Biotite code that builds the C-alpha atoms (Angstrom):
import biotite.structure as struc

atoms = struc.array([
    struc.Atom([110.962, 89.310, 93.879], chain_id="A", res_id=1, res_name="MET", atom_name="CA", element="C"),
    struc.Atom([108.402, 92.130, 93.534], chain_id="A", res_id=2, res_name="LEU", atom_name="CA", element="C"),
    struc.Atom([105.461, 91.623, 90.996], chain_id="A", res_id=3, res_name="ASP", atom_name="CA", element="C"),
    struc.Atom([105.579, 95.108, 89.215], chain_id="A", res_id=4, res_name="ILE", atom_name="CA", element="C"),
    struc.Atom([102.382, 94.717, 86.909], chain_id="A", res_id=5, res_name="THR", atom_name="CA", element="C"),
    struc.Atom([102.633, 98.264, 85.541], chain_id="A", res_id=6, res_name="GLU", atom_name="CA", element="C"),
    struc.Atom([105.213, 101.027, 84.767], chain_id="A", res_id=7, res_name="VAL", atom_name="CA", element="C"),
    struc.Atom([104.491, 104.553, 83.697], chain_id="A", res_id=8, res_name="ARG", atom_name="CA", element="C"),
    struc.Atom([106.852, 106.972, 82.196], chain_id="A", res_id=9, res_name="ILE", atom_name="CA", element="C"),
    struc.Atom([106.977, 110.892, 81.915], chain_id="A", res_id=10, res_name="LYS", atom_name="CA", element="C"),
    struc.Atom([109.797, 112.262, 80.085], chain_id="A", res_id=11, res_name="ARG", atom_name="CA", element="C"),
    struc.Atom([111.293, 115.676, 80.699], chain_id="A", res_id=12, res_name="ILE", atom_name="CA", element="C"),
    struc.Atom([114.937, 115.360, 80.034], chain_id="A", res_id=13, res_name="GLU", atom_name="CA", element="C"),
    struc.Atom([116.336, 118.641, 81.427], chain_id="A", res_id=14, res_name="LYS", atom_name="CA", element="C"),
    struc.Atom([120.305, 118.095, 82.153], chain_id="A", res_id=15, res_name="GLY", atom_name="CA", element="C"),
    struc.Atom([120.567, 115.078, 84.154], chain_id="A", res_id=16, res_name="ASN", atom_name="CA", element="C"),
    struc.Atom([117.017, 115.082, 85.088], chain_id="A", res_id=17, res_name="PHE", atom_name="CA", element="C"),
    struc.Atom([115.376, 112.046, 82.455], chain_id="A", res_id=18, res_name="LEU", atom_name="CA", element="C"),
    struc.Atom([111.499, 111.943, 84.144], chain_id="A", res_id=19, res_name="GLY", atom_name="CA", element="C"),
    struc.Atom([109.070, 110.456, 86.610], chain_id="A", res_id=20, res_name="TYR", atom_name="CA", element="C"),
    struc.Atom([108.276, 107.201, 86.490], chain_id="A", res_id=21, res_name="ALA", atom_name="CA", element="C"),
    struc.Atom([105.193, 105.623, 88.349], chain_id="A", res_id=22, res_name="SER", atom_name="CA", element="C"),
    struc.Atom([104.802, 101.782, 89.314], chain_id="A", res_id=23, res_name="ILE", atom_name="CA", element="C"),
    struc.Atom([101.998, 99.471, 90.059], chain_id="A", res_id=24, res_name="CYS", atom_name="CA", element="C"),
    struc.Atom([102.499, 96.677, 92.373], chain_id="A", res_id=25, res_name="ILE", atom_name="CA", element="C"),
    struc.Atom([100.652, 93.595, 92.019], chain_id="A", res_id=26, res_name="ALA", atom_name="CA", element="C"),
    struc.Atom([97.564, 95.521, 90.564], chain_id="A", res_id=27, res_name="ASP", atom_name="CA", element="C"),
    struc.Atom([97.285, 96.626, 93.991], chain_id="A", res_id=28, res_name="SER", atom_name="CA", element="C"),
    struc.Atom([99.822, 99.440, 95.146], chain_id="A", res_id=29, res_name="ILE", atom_name="CA", element="C"),
    struc.Atom([100.934, 102.527, 93.164], chain_id="A", res_id=30, res_name="VAL", atom_name="CA", element="C"),
    struc.Atom([104.208, 104.486, 93.896], chain_id="A", res_id=31, res_name="ILE", atom_name="CA", element="C"),
    struc.Atom([104.038, 107.638, 91.858], chain_id="A", res_id=32, res_name="LYS", atom_name="CA", element="C"),
    struc.Atom([106.672, 110.337, 90.989], chain_id="A", res_id=33, res_name="GLU", atom_name="CA", element="C"),
    struc.Atom([109.584, 108.302, 90.973], chain_id="A", res_id=34, res_name="ILE", atom_name="CA", element="C"),
    struc.Atom([112.290, 110.383, 89.691], chain_id="A", res_id=35, res_name="LYS", atom_name="CA", element="C"),
    struc.Atom([114.618, 109.011, 86.913], chain_id="A", res_id=36, res_name="LEU", atom_name="CA", element="C"),
    struc.Atom([118.241, 110.749, 86.349], chain_id="A", res_id=37, res_name="PHE", atom_name="CA", element="C"),
    struc.Atom([121.538, 110.125, 84.357], chain_id="A", res_id=38, res_name="LYS", atom_name="CA", element="C"),
    struc.Atom([124.756, 110.176, 86.484], chain_id="A", res_id=39, res_name="GLY", atom_name="CA", element="C"),
    struc.Atom([128.318, 109.618, 85.886], chain_id="A", res_id=40, res_name="LYS", atom_name="CA", element="C"),
    struc.Atom([128.121, 105.773, 86.874], chain_id="A", res_id=41, res_name="GLU", atom_name="CA", element="C"),
    struc.Atom([124.590, 105.089, 84.671], chain_id="A", res_id=42, res_name="GLY", atom_name="CA", element="C"),
    struc.Atom([120.933, 106.169, 85.543], chain_id="A", res_id=43, res_name="ARG", atom_name="CA", element="C"),
    struc.Atom([119.512, 106.032, 88.776], chain_id="A", res_id=44, res_name="TYR", atom_name="CA", element="C"),
    struc.Atom([116.274, 106.737, 90.809], chain_id="A", res_id=45, res_name="ILE", atom_name="CA", element="C"),
    struc.Atom([115.262, 108.663, 93.816], chain_id="A", res_id=46, res_name="ILE", atom_name="CA", element="C"),
    struc.Atom([112.102, 107.379, 95.332], chain_id="A", res_id=47, res_name="MET", atom_name="CA", element="C"),
    struc.Atom([108.875, 110.032, 96.149], chain_id="A", res_id=48, res_name="PRO", atom_name="CA", element="C"),
    struc.Atom([109.853, 112.522, 98.902], chain_id="A", res_id=49, res_name="GLY", atom_name="CA", element="C"),
    struc.Atom([108.949, 115.797, 100.757], chain_id="A", res_id=50, res_name="GLN", atom_name="CA", element="C"),
    struc.Atom([111.458, 118.686, 101.990], chain_id="A", res_id=51, res_name="ARG", atom_name="CA", element="C"),
    struc.Atom([111.347, 118.921, 105.544], chain_id="A", res_id=52, res_name="ILE", atom_name="CA", element="C"),
    struc.Atom([110.387, 122.264, 106.629], chain_id="A", res_id=53, res_name="LYS", atom_name="CA", element="C"),
    struc.Atom([113.659, 124.488, 107.620], chain_id="A", res_id=54, res_name="GLY", atom_name="CA", element="C"),
    struc.Atom([116.157, 121.643, 106.985], chain_id="A", res_id=55, res_name="GLN", atom_name="CA", element="C"),
    struc.Atom([117.857, 121.197, 103.844], chain_id="A", res_id=56, res_name="ASP", atom_name="CA", element="C"),
    struc.Atom([116.730, 117.538, 103.464], chain_id="A", res_id=57, res_name="ARG", atom_name="CA", element="C"),
    struc.Atom([113.898, 115.224, 101.921], chain_id="A", res_id=58, res_name="ILE", atom_name="CA", element="C"),
    struc.Atom([112.174, 112.361, 103.868], chain_id="A", res_id=59, res_name="ARG", atom_name="CA", element="C"),
    struc.Atom([111.105, 109.693, 101.342], chain_id="A", res_id=60, res_name="ASN", atom_name="CA", element="C"),
    struc.Atom([107.601, 108.499, 101.329], chain_id="A", res_id=61, res_name="PHE", atom_name="CA", element="C"),
    struc.Atom([108.135, 105.058, 100.063], chain_id="A", res_id=62, res_name="ALA", atom_name="CA", element="C"),
    struc.Atom([111.359, 103.338, 99.751], chain_id="A", res_id=63, res_name="TYR", atom_name="CA", element="C"),
    struc.Atom([112.829, 100.131, 99.106], chain_id="A", res_id=64, res_name="PRO", atom_name="CA", element="C"),
    struc.Atom([114.669, 98.438, 102.272], chain_id="A", res_id=65, res_name="ILE", atom_name="CA", element="C"),
    struc.Atom([116.684, 96.091, 100.259], chain_id="A", res_id=66, res_name="LYS", atom_name="CA", element="C"),
    struc.Atom([119.039, 97.009, 97.455], chain_id="A", res_id=67, res_name="GLU", atom_name="CA", element="C"),
    struc.Atom([118.276, 94.181, 95.121], chain_id="A", res_id=68, res_name="ASP", atom_name="CA", element="C"),
    struc.Atom([114.306, 95.439, 95.063], chain_id="A", res_id=69, res_name="ILE", atom_name="CA", element="C"),
    struc.Atom([115.382, 98.892, 94.293], chain_id="A", res_id=70, res_name="ARG", atom_name="CA", element="C"),
    struc.Atom([117.438, 97.303, 91.381], chain_id="A", res_id=71, res_name="LEU", atom_name="CA", element="C"),
    struc.Atom([114.659, 95.734, 90.539], chain_id="A", res_id=72, res_name="GLU", atom_name="CA", element="C"),
    struc.Atom([112.532, 98.377, 90.163], chain_id="A", res_id=73, res_name="ILE", atom_name="CA", element="C"),
    struc.Atom([114.955, 100.519, 88.674], chain_id="A", res_id=74, res_name="LEU", atom_name="CA", element="C"),
    struc.Atom([115.501, 98.069, 85.856], chain_id="A", res_id=75, res_name="GLN", atom_name="CA", element="C"),
    struc.Atom([111.735, 97.743, 85.281], chain_id="A", res_id=76, res_name="LYS", atom_name="CA", element="C"),
    struc.Atom([111.595, 101.549, 84.737], chain_id="A", res_id=77, res_name="ILE", atom_name="CA", element="C"),
    struc.Atom([114.634, 101.707, 82.340], chain_id="A", res_id=78, res_name="LEU", atom_name="CA", element="C"),
    struc.Atom([112.941, 98.665, 80.580], chain_id="A", res_id=79, res_name="GLU", atom_name="CA", element="C"),
    struc.Atom([110.037, 100.933, 79.817], chain_id="A", res_id=80, res_name="GLU", atom_name="CA", element="C"),
    struc.Atom([111.982, 104.274, 79.588], chain_id="A", res_id=81, res_name="TYR", atom_name="CA", element="C"),
    struc.Atom([113.836, 102.201, 76.743], chain_id="A", res_id=82, res_name="ASP", atom_name="CA", element="C"),
    struc.Atom([110.786, 100.926, 74.953], chain_id="A", res_id=83, res_name="LYS", atom_name="CA", element="C"),
    struc.Atom([109.609, 104.443, 74.495], chain_id="A", res_id=84, res_name="GLU", atom_name="CA", element="C"),
    struc.Atom([113.024, 105.579, 72.920], chain_id="A", res_id=85, res_name="THR", atom_name="CA", element="C"),
    struc.Atom([112.886, 103.356, 70.380], chain_id="A", res_id=86, res_name="LYS", atom_name="CA", element="C"),
])
């Protein structure tokens, strides 16, 4: 289990794009510009990355290797996003 100590949301809400999130892990590491989207099968995240020059793809800077960690990050982001909605 990941020790996510803080989540911040920047709402944008344009079409399926809901906004950006940043998370702090163990009060030591921050990952910014995690994109939050609304899809046909629910909400999902895209980790921060940069478009590769001359190619039509993006390389992520930071990303979870295990699916359960990705789901944990998503859940924490959704909790904060939903809390700000109320």
